[in-house]
C-alpha positions, -999 to +999 in steps of 0.1 A: +320+402+301+287+411+317+260+385+310+232+390+285+207+415+300+176+391+296+196+364+312+205+387+342+169+397+343+154+362+345+181+352+370+172+383+393+137+376+392+140+341+402+161+352+433+133+375+440+107+350+438+124+326+461+132+353+488+118+337+521+133+329+551+129+303+578+139+315+613+171+336+606+188+314+579+208+330+552+222+298+539+206+304+506+232+328+498+261+312+514+293+316+496+279+345+475+282+371+503+302+375+534+296+396+567+328+403+585+328+393+622+321+417+650+348+425+675+328+413+702+309+379+708+274+386+719+269+350+732+300+354+755+290+388+767+257+370+778+272+342+794+293+365+816+262+378+833+238+349+830+236+325+860+220+287+855+190+297+877+183+330+863+147+336+848+158+347+812+136+363+786+146+365+750+127+393+730+121+388+693+138+355+693+132+347+655+134+309+652+150+304+686+183+297+670+204+320+690+184+312+722+190+277+718+228+282+714+230+295+749+218+263+766+200+278+792+176+255+813+144+256+796+121+257+827+139+291+833+136+304+799+110+325+782+108+337+746+087+361+725+081+365+687+058+383+665+065+375+629+039+350+619+062+324+600+087+324+632+057+323+656+045+290+638+081+276+638+087+283+675+052+270+686+059+237+668+096+236+680+089+241+718+055+226+720+067+196+740+095+214+759+097+233+792+104+266+773+078+294+778+069+307+745+047+337+738+034+355+707+040+391+711+040+424+691+032+451+717+066+461+731+051+486+754+026+462+772+046+428+774+026+399+790+048+396+822+044+407+857+066+436+873+102+423+883+097+389+865+132+384+851+168+383+861+181+388+827+163+400+794+181+396+760+173+411+725+194+405+694+184+426+665+149+431+677+126+458+690+123+470+727+109+496+749+133+507+775+108+516+801+090+482+798+122+464+799+128+483+834+094+472+845+097+435+840+134+432+851+141+424+889+161+451+909+198+444+898+186+426+868+206+428+834+193+437+799+217+428+771+212+437+734+230+437+703+212+459+677+214+469+639+221+506+638+205+533+617+232+532+591+231+497+582+236+488+545+231+525+536+257+524+508+238+498+487+203+510+500+211+544+485+225+529+453+194+509+446+170+531+461+184+568+461+151+583+473+147+558+503+149+576+536+166+562+565+141+543+585+154+541+620+171+577+626+184+578+662+191+541+666+227+542+674+248+535+706+248+571+718+213+577+719+201+542+730+226+545+760+211+578+770+174+564+769+184+536+790+202+559+816+172+583+817+150+552+825+172+544+855+197+519+841+234+520+846+253+510+814+278+484+823+292+478+788+287+493+753+305+492+720+297+501+684+312+489+651+308+491+612+321+460+596+320+453+559+295+432+541+306+419+506+284+406+478+300+385+450+268+380+430+242+404+423+216+377+427+227+373+463+220+410+467+186+407+452+174+379+476+191+399+506+171+432+498+138+414+495+145+398+529+155+430+545+124+448+533+125+473+562+158+487+551+153+481+512+119+498+512+100+494+479+130+472+463+121+451+431+139+438+404+117+457+380+121+489+400+158+488+404+169+472+373+193+498+360+208+501+395+211+462+397+231+466+363+254+491+379+260+466+408+267+438+382+294+460+365+308+467+399+312+430+409+325+423+372+352+451+377+361+447+414+349+413+424+325+424+450+299+451+459+305+462+494+284+480+522+287+484+560+269+465+588+261+489+616+261+471+649+262+482+686+256+464+719+249+476+754+246+460+788+223+477+813+216+471+847+184+480+865+195+500+897+177+490+928 
């Protein structure tokens, strides 16, 4: 039986109020949602191409969690980030290390010389293909995993039926073509749609507030009736489901 509406409202408002993120940490909703694994391992793809002496740049590093997992020598490692809370985090985290950290929001004019890097990576961040081409050495590699244009659309359209798709054209076919037109050769690519399941409507409230660029204008107050529909769905089926849209590509700068 569905909980009392006033109780639900209070609970959802509390989840909305605490929706903030440190780095890229979703532990707050651990056990209340599940994102199914992709058919590829982005870290392993990078390790296939990355040499220990490569000058490596990670664009939009977040809190540096993924970058740190690669274990690349810090003296050869560069990272950028533009989101203010993560900029503060990274500055503190890397202050006494050999890693080179830069605050950056202008993806068309990155603060690096031509042909500065052997490898550039970007996980779920923004990039400009022509600028990537400029800063890569000849024969250099760009490796990215991206969130596609149809990410979470089922739940976005349920909660916010008038919300337009924000990133039209952000899919593997279009992005691969853009890189080829810039002078890259595509070495690897793939695209996938995998389920994301929510077992608690409160977890979805927190998620929607965090992913504000997809759930544009979301609030408990605005979407309360739709949230009640989600609550009924979870009560009946045990979960509410949408699809994570992901793609990756590996592009080599031709000499």
